[in-house]
PDB file as gemmi writes it, atoms N, CA and C in Angstrom:
CRYST1    1.000    1.000    1.000  90.00  90.00  90.00 P 1                      
ATOM      1  N   UNK A   1      15.440 -15.781 -11.825  1.00  0.00           N  
ATOM      2  CA  UNK A   1      15.850 -16.576 -10.677  1.00  0.00           C  
ATOM      3  C   UNK A   1      15.466 -17.230  -9.149  1.00  0.00           C  
ATOM      4  N   UNK A   2      14.458 -15.929  -8.961  1.00  0.00           N  
ATOM      5  CA  UNK A   2      13.383 -16.225  -8.025  1.00  0.00           C  
ATOM      6  C   UNK A   2      12.414 -17.028  -8.064  1.00  0.00           C  
ATOM      7  N   UNK A   3      12.081 -16.605  -9.299  1.00  0.00           N  
ATOM      8  CA  UNK A   3      10.956 -17.845  -9.733  1.00  0.00           C  
ATOM      9  C   UNK A   3      11.548 -19.266  -9.578  1.00  0.00           C  
ATOM     10  N   UNK A   4      12.905 -19.603  -9.653  1.00  0.00           N  
ATOM     11  CA  UNK A   4      13.126 -20.862  -9.557  1.00  0.00           C  
ATOM     12  C   UNK A   4      13.262 -21.470  -8.211  1.00  0.00           C  
ATOM     13  N   UNK A   5      13.547 -21.115  -7.152  1.00  0.00           N  
ATOM     14  CA  UNK A   5      13.598 -21.086  -6.000  1.00  0.00           C  
ATOM     15  C   UNK A   5      12.480 -21.318  -6.091  1.00  0.00           C  
ATOM     16  N   UNK A   6      10.991 -20.954  -6.035  1.00  0.00           N  
ATOM     17  CA  UNK A   6       9.738 -21.264  -5.776  1.00  0.00           C  
ATOM     18  C   UNK A   6       9.310 -22.291  -6.265  1.00  0.00           C  
ATOM     19  N   UNK A   7       9.681 -22.564  -7.950  1.00  0.00           N  
ATOM     20  CA  UNK A   7       9.124 -23.786  -8.527  1.00  0.00           C  
ATOM     21  C   UNK A   7       9.980 -25.253  -8.142  1.00  0.00           C  
ATOM     22  N   UNK A   8      10.753 -24.758  -7.456  1.00  0.00           N  
ATOM     23  CA  UNK A   8      11.874 -26.217  -6.809  1.00  0.00           C  
ATOM     24  C   UNK A   8      11.568 -26.096  -5.138  1.00  0.00           C  
ATOM     25  N   UNK A   9      10.125 -25.309  -4.625  1.00  0.00           N  
ATOM     26  CA  UNK A   9      10.450 -25.705  -3.658  1.00  0.00           C  
ATOM     27  C   UNK A   9      11.748 -25.703  -2.941  1.00  0.00           C  
ATOM     28  N   UNK A  10      12.417 -24.450  -3.093  1.00  0.00           N  
ATOM     29  CA  UNK A  10      13.543 -24.285  -1.841  1.00  0.00           C  
ATOM     30  C   UNK A  10      12.799 -23.080  -0.877  1.00  0.00           C  
ATOM     31  N   UNK A  11      13.373 -24.102   0.570  1.00  0.00           N  
ATOM     32  CA  UNK A  11      12.632 -22.995   1.518  1.00  0.00           C  
ATOM     33  C   UNK A  11      13.441 -21.642   1.405  1.00  0.00           C  
ATOM     34  N   UNK A  12      12.648 -20.553   1.085  1.00  0.00           N  
ATOM     35  CA  UNK A  12      13.938 -19.298   1.303  1.00  0.00           C  
ATOM     36  C   UNK A  12      12.683 -18.535   1.231  1.00  0.00           C  
ATOM     37  N   UNK A  13      12.658 -17.304   1.711  1.00  0.00           N  
ATOM     38  CA  UNK A  13      11.733 -16.488   1.982  1.00  0.00           C  
ATOM     39  C   UNK A  13      12.719 -15.494   0.901  1.00  0.00           C  
ATOM     40  N   UNK A  14      11.539 -14.930  -0.077  1.00  0.00           N  
ATOM     41  CA  UNK A  14      12.040 -13.874  -1.294  1.00  0.00           C  
ATOM     42  C   UNK A  14      11.409 -12.346  -0.814  1.00  0.00           C  
ATOM     43  N   UNK A  15      12.275 -11.423  -1.096  1.00  0.00           N  
ATOM     44  CA  UNK A  15      11.864 -10.186  -0.681  1.00  0.00           C  
ATOM     45  C   UNK A  15      11.600  -9.236  -1.906  1.00  0.00           C  
ATOM     46  N   UNK A  16      11.189  -7.933  -2.195  1.00  0.00           N  
ATOM     47  CA  UNK A  16      11.280  -7.891  -3.712  1.00  0.00           C  
ATOM     48  C   UNK A  16      11.277  -6.066  -3.103  1.00  0.00           C  
ATOM     49  N   UNK A  17      11.561  -5.460  -3.447  1.00  0.00           N  
ATOM     50  CA  UNK A  17      11.191  -3.725  -2.488  1.00  0.00           C  
ATOM     51  C   UNK A  17      11.666  -2.937  -3.599  1.00  0.00           C  
ATOM     52  N   UNK A  18      10.040  -2.242  -4.006  1.00  0.00           N  
ATOM     53  CA  UNK A  18       9.927  -1.658  -5.069  1.00  0.00           C  
ATOM     54  C   UNK A  18      10.007  -0.176  -4.773  1.00  0.00           C  
ATOM     55  N   UNK A  19      11.107   0.350  -5.430  1.00  0.00           N  
ATOM     56  CA  UNK A  19      11.064   1.937  -4.574  1.00  0.00           C  
ATOM     57  C   UNK A  19      10.244   2.584  -5.135  1.00  0.00           C  
ATOM     58  N   UNK A  20       9.435   3.795  -4.484  1.00  0.00           N  
ATOM     59  CA  UNK A  20       8.237   4.141  -5.284  1.00  0.00           C  
ATOM     60  C   UNK A  20       8.307   5.973  -4.628  1.00  0.00           C  
ATOM     61  N   UNK A  21       7.906   6.965  -5.306  1.00  0.00           N  
ATOM     62  CA  UNK A  21       7.247   8.066  -5.242  1.00  0.00           C  
ATOM     63  C   UNK A  21       6.765   8.062  -3.770  1.00  0.00           C  
ATOM     64  N   UNK A  22       6.753   9.252  -3.044  1.00  0.00           N  
ATOM     65  CA  UNK A  22       6.181   9.187  -1.465  1.00  0.00           C  
ATOM     66  C   UNK A  22       4.919  10.115  -1.891  1.00  0.00           C  
ATOM     67  N   UNK A  23       4.937  10.792  -2.870  1.00  0.00           N  
ATOM     68  CA  UNK A  23       3.862  11.790  -3.157  1.00  0.00           C  
ATOM     69  C   UNK A  23       2.874  11.265  -3.349  1.00  0.00           C  
ATOM     70  N   UNK A  24       1.729  11.431  -2.404  1.00  0.00           N  
ATOM     71  CA  UNK A  24       0.336  11.368  -2.677  1.00  0.00           C  
ATOM     72  C   UNK A  24      -0.179  11.629  -4.292  1.00  0.00           C  
ATOM     73  N   UNK A  25      -0.056  12.811  -5.049  1.00  0.00           N  
ATOM     74  CA  UNK A  25      -0.299  12.784  -6.117  1.00  0.00           C  
ATOM     75  C   UNK A  25       0.159  12.314  -7.680  1.00  0.00           C  
ATOM     76  N   UNK A  26       1.292  11.419  -6.791  1.00  0.00           N  
ATOM     77  CA  UNK A  26       2.262  10.810  -7.795  1.00  0.00           C  
ATOM     78  C   UNK A  26       0.962   9.255  -8.456  1.00  0.00           C  
ATOM     79  N   UNK A  27       1.138   8.915  -9.569  1.00  0.00           N  
ATOM     80  CA  UNK A  27       0.387   7.841 -10.084  1.00  0.00           C  
ATOM     81  C   UNK A  27       0.859   7.034 -10.336  1.00  0.00           C  
ATOM     82  N   UNK A  28      -0.018   5.805 -11.390  1.00  0.00           N  
ATOM     83  CA  UNK A  28       0.912   4.714 -12.185  1.00  0.00           C  
ATOM     84  C   UNK A  28       1.465   5.291 -13.481  1.00  0.00           C  
ATOM     85  N   UNK A  29       0.613   6.296 -13.966  1.00  0.00           N  
ATOM     86  CA  UNK A  29       0.705   6.930 -15.132  1.00  0.00           C  
ATOM     87  C   UNK A  29       2.128   8.265 -15.107  1.00  0.00           C  
ATOM     88  N   UNK A  30       2.039   8.576 -13.633  1.00  0.00           N  
ATOM     89  CA  UNK A  30       3.514   9.399 -13.916  1.00  0.00           C  
ATOM     90  C   UNK A  30       4.693   8.967 -13.683  1.00  0.00           C  
ATOM     91  N   UNK A  31       4.638   7.494 -12.814  1.00  0.00           N  
ATOM     92  CA  UNK A  31       5.817   7.018 -12.267  1.00  0.00           C  
ATOM     93  C   UNK A  31       5.352   5.706 -12.682  1.00  0.00           C  
ATOM     94  N   UNK A  32       6.791   4.968 -13.448  1.00  0.00           N  
ATOM     95  CA  UNK A  32       6.532   3.132 -13.957  1.00  0.00           C  
ATOM     96  C   UNK A  32       6.910   2.443 -12.385  1.00  0.00           C  
ATOM     97  N   UNK A  33       7.303   3.147 -11.110  1.00  0.00           N  
ATOM     98  CA  UNK A  33       7.817   1.868 -10.346  1.00  0.00           C  
ATOM     99  C   UNK A  33       6.317   1.703  -9.747  1.00  0.00           C  
ATOM    100  N   UNK A  34       5.714   2.828  -9.359  1.00  0.00           N  
ATOM    101  CA  UNK A  34       4.170   2.769  -9.051  1.00  0.00           C  
ATOM    102  C   UNK A  34       3.543   1.844  -9.579  1.00  0.00           C  
ATOM    103  N   UNK A  35       3.499   1.682 -11.213  1.00  0.00           N  
ATOM    104  CA  UNK A  35       2.044   0.834 -11.912  1.00  0.00           C  
ATOM    105  C   UNK A  35       2.779  -0.163 -11.632  1.00  0.00           C  
ATOM    106  N   UNK A  36       4.018  -0.867 -11.582  1.00  0.00           N  
ATOM    107  CA  UNK A  36       4.591  -2.111 -11.265  1.00  0.00           C  
ATOM    108  C   UNK A  36       4.265  -2.202 -10.260  1.00  0.00           C  
ATOM    109  N   UNK A  37       4.410  -1.552  -8.796  1.00  0.00           N  
ATOM    110  CA  UNK A  37       3.452  -1.780  -7.589  1.00  0.00           C  
ATOM    111  C   UNK A  37       2.245  -1.928  -7.852  1.00  0.00           C  
ATOM    112  N   UNK A  38       1.737  -1.470  -8.216  1.00  0.00           N  
ATOM    113  CA  UNK A  38       0.026  -1.501  -8.121  1.00  0.00           C  
ATOM    114  C   UNK A  38      -0.342  -2.882  -9.076  1.00  0.00           C  
ATOM    115  N   UNK A  39       0.166  -3.177 -10.130  1.00  0.00           N  
ATOM    116  CA  UNK A  39       0.596  -4.286 -11.068  1.00  0.00           C  
ATOM    117  C   UNK A  39       0.589  -5.647 -10.389  1.00  0.00           C  
ATOM    118  N   UNK A  40       2.045  -5.302  -9.038  1.00  0.00           N  
ATOM    119  CA  UNK A  40       1.647  -6.488  -8.357  1.00  0.00           C  
ATOM    120  C   UNK A  40       0.871  -6.676  -7.746  1.00  0.00           C  
ATOM    121  N   UNK A  41       0.596  -5.861  -7.162  1.00  0.00           N  
ATOM    122  CA  UNK A  41      -0.294  -5.929  -5.583  1.00  0.00           C  
ATOM    123  C   UNK A  41      -1.757  -6.590  -6.444  1.00  0.00           C  
ATOM    124  N   UNK A  42      -1.917  -6.211  -7.601  1.00  0.00           N  
ATOM    125  CA  UNK A  42      -3.290  -6.572  -8.104  1.00  0.00           C  
ATOM    126  C   UNK A  42      -3.325  -7.910  -8.556  1.00  0.00           C  
ATOM    127  N   UNK A  43      -2.301  -8.239  -9.000  1.00  0.00           N  
ATOM    128  CA  UNK A  43      -1.609  -9.541  -9.562  1.00  0.00           C  
ATOM    129  C   UNK A  43      -1.908 -10.515  -8.216  1.00  0.00           C  
ATOM    130  N   UNK A  44      -1.192  -9.876  -7.342  1.00  0.00           N  
ATOM    131  CA  UNK A  44      -0.917 -10.830  -5.779  1.00  0.00           C  
ATOM    132  C   UNK A  44      -2.665 -11.018  -5.091  1.00  0.00           C  
ATOM    133  N   UNK A  45      -3.370 -10.356  -5.436  1.00  0.00           N  
ATOM    134  CA  UNK A  45      -5.480 -10.241  -4.965  1.00  0.00           C  
ATOM    135  C   UNK A  45      -5.866 -10.657  -5.308  1.00  0.00           C  
ATOM    136  N   UNK A  46      -5.456 -10.375  -6.600  1.00  0.00           N  
ATOM    137  CA  UNK A  46      -6.833 -11.445  -8.034  1.00  0.00           C  
ATOM    138  C   UNK A  46      -6.568 -13.090  -7.772  1.00  0.00           C  
ATOM    139  N   UNK A  47      -4.780 -13.597  -8.050  1.00  0.00           N  
ATOM    140  CA  UNK A  47      -4.140 -14.457  -8.358  1.00  0.00           C  
ATOM    141  C   UNK A  47      -3.694 -15.361  -7.160  1.00  0.00           C  
ATOM    142  N   UNK A  48      -2.333 -15.129  -6.866  1.00  0.00           N  
ATOM    143  CA  UNK A  48      -1.484 -15.342  -5.845  1.00  0.00           C  
ATOM    144  C   UNK A  48      -0.519 -14.717  -6.193  1.00  0.00           C  
ATOM    145  N   UNK A  49       0.288 -14.981  -5.157  1.00  0.00           N  
ATOM    146  CA  UNK A  49       2.089 -14.465  -4.852  1.00  0.00           C  
ATOM    147  C   UNK A  49       2.767 -14.894  -5.646  1.00  0.00           C  
ATOM    148  N   UNK A  50       2.637 -16.208  -6.078  1.00  0.00           N  
ATOM    149  CA  UNK A  50       3.621 -16.602  -7.299  1.00  0.00           C  
ATOM    150  C   UNK A  50       3.696 -15.905  -8.363  1.00  0.00           C  
ATOM    151  N   UNK A  51       2.056 -15.923  -8.638  1.00  0.00           N  
ATOM    152  CA  UNK A  51       2.007 -15.501  -9.881  1.00  0.00           C  
ATOM    153  C   UNK A  51       2.239 -13.924 -10.374  1.00  0.00           C  
ATOM    154  N   UNK A  52       2.132 -13.173  -8.621  1.00  0.00           N  
ATOM    155  CA  UNK A  52       2.592 -12.033  -9.154  1.00  0.00           C  
ATOM    156  C   UNK A  52       4.157 -11.784  -9.195  1.00  0.00           C  
ATOM    157  N   UNK A  53       4.511 -13.425  -8.721  1.00  0.00           N  
ATOM    158  CA  UNK A  53       6.483 -12.638  -8.293  1.00  0.00           C  
ATOM    159  C   UNK A  53       6.781 -13.439  -9.916  1.00  0.00           C  
ATOM    160  N   UNK A  54       6.051 -14.220 -10.453  1.00  0.00           N  
ATOM    161  CA  UNK A  54       6.389 -14.562 -12.092  1.00  0.00           C  
ATOM    162  C   UNK A  54       5.791 -13.026 -12.789  1.00  0.00           C  
ATOM    163  N   UNK A  55       5.323 -12.229 -12.676  1.00  0.00           N  
ATOM    164  CA  UNK A  55       4.680 -11.454 -13.503  1.00  0.00           C  
ATOM    165  C   UNK A  55       6.046 -10.400 -13.474  1.00  0.00           C  
ATOM    166  N   UNK A  56       6.923  -9.989 -11.985  1.00  0.00           N  
ATOM    167  CA  UNK A  56       7.523  -9.003 -11.696  1.00  0.00           C  
ATOM    168  C   UNK A  56       9.274  -9.740 -12.399  1.00  0.00           C  
ATOM    169  N   UNK A  57       9.407 -10.766 -12.193  1.00  0.00           N  
ATOM    170  CA  UNK A  57      10.777 -11.852 -12.807  1.00  0.00           C  
ATOM    171  C   UNK A  57      10.448 -11.119 -14.414  1.00  0.00           C  
ATOM    172  N   UNK A  58       9.416 -11.549 -14.931  1.00  0.00           N  
ATOM    173  CA  UNK A  58       8.926 -11.585 -16.401  1.00  0.00           C  
ATOM    174  C   UNK A  58       9.299  -9.915 -16.930  1.00  0.00           C  
ATOM    175  N   UNK A  59       9.020  -9.224 -16.193  1.00  0.00           N  
ATOM    176  CA  UNK A  59       8.638  -7.826 -16.492  1.00  0.00           C  
ATOM    177  C   UNK A  59      10.790  -7.155 -16.134  1.00  0.00           C  
ATOM    178  N   UNK A  60      11.242  -7.501 -15.350  1.00  0.00           N  
ATOM    179  CA  UNK A  60      12.365  -7.458 -15.202  1.00  0.00           C  
ATOM    180  C   UNK A  60      13.151  -8.111 -16.419  1.00  0.00           C  
ATOM    181  N   UNK A  61      12.886  -9.511 -16.917  1.00  0.00           N  
ATOM    182  CA  UNK A  61      13.579 -10.006 -18.004  1.00  0.00           C  
ATOM    183  C   UNK A  61      13.460  -8.964 -19.067  1.00  0.00           C  
ATOM    184  N   UNK A  62      12.290  -8.925 -19.417  1.00  0.00           N  
ATOM    185  CA  UNK A  62      12.152  -8.058 -20.586  1.00  0.00           C  
ATOM    186  C   UNK A  62      12.703  -6.807 -20.913  1.00  0.00           C  
ATOM    187  N   UNK A  63      13.206  -6.525 -19.683  1.00  0.00           N  
ATOM    188  CA  UNK A  63      13.581  -4.920 -19.719  1.00  0.00           C  
ATOM    189  C   UNK A  63      14.954  -5.108 -19.885  1.00  0.00           C  
ATOM    190  N   UNK A  64      16.194  -5.643 -19.550  1.00  0.00           N  
ATOM    191  CA  UNK A  64      17.072  -5.911 -19.543  1.00  0.00           C  
ATOM    192  C   UNK A  64      17.817  -6.531 -20.884  1.00  0.00           C  
ATOM    193  N   UNK A  65      16.529  -7.490 -21.534  1.00  0.00           N  
ATOM    194  CA  UNK A  65      17.051  -7.422 -22.888  1.00  0.00           C  
ATOM    195  C   UNK A  65      16.760  -6.594 -23.562  1.00  0.00           C  
ATOM    196  N   UNK A  66      15.793  -5.374 -23.602  1.00  0.00           N  
ATOM    197  CA  UNK A  66      15.875  -3.653 -24.414  1.00  0.00           C  
ATOM    198  C   UNK A  66      17.440  -3.113 -24.052  1.00  0.00           C  
ATOM    199  N   UNK A  67      17.522  -3.117 -22.801  1.00  0.00           N  
ATOM    200  CA  UNK A  67      18.894  -2.306 -22.557  1.00  0.00           C  
ATOM    201  C   UNK A  67      20.130  -2.826 -22.889  1.00  0.00           C  
TER     202      UNK A  67                                                      
END                                                                             
């Protein structure tokens, strides 16, 4: 749904909150939320924010189809 706001140029600001561990020793190998946050940041830096948002929505869609 968030991606459709972007695709249709709706003037809305979308925020995503990824709750991760505050422990500096935890990595993406230990905590899936940390891995998702790192992947989002990597895609945002290497490509752009819309592609990173698409990645997050794709992951969410796939997870909801599994459970």
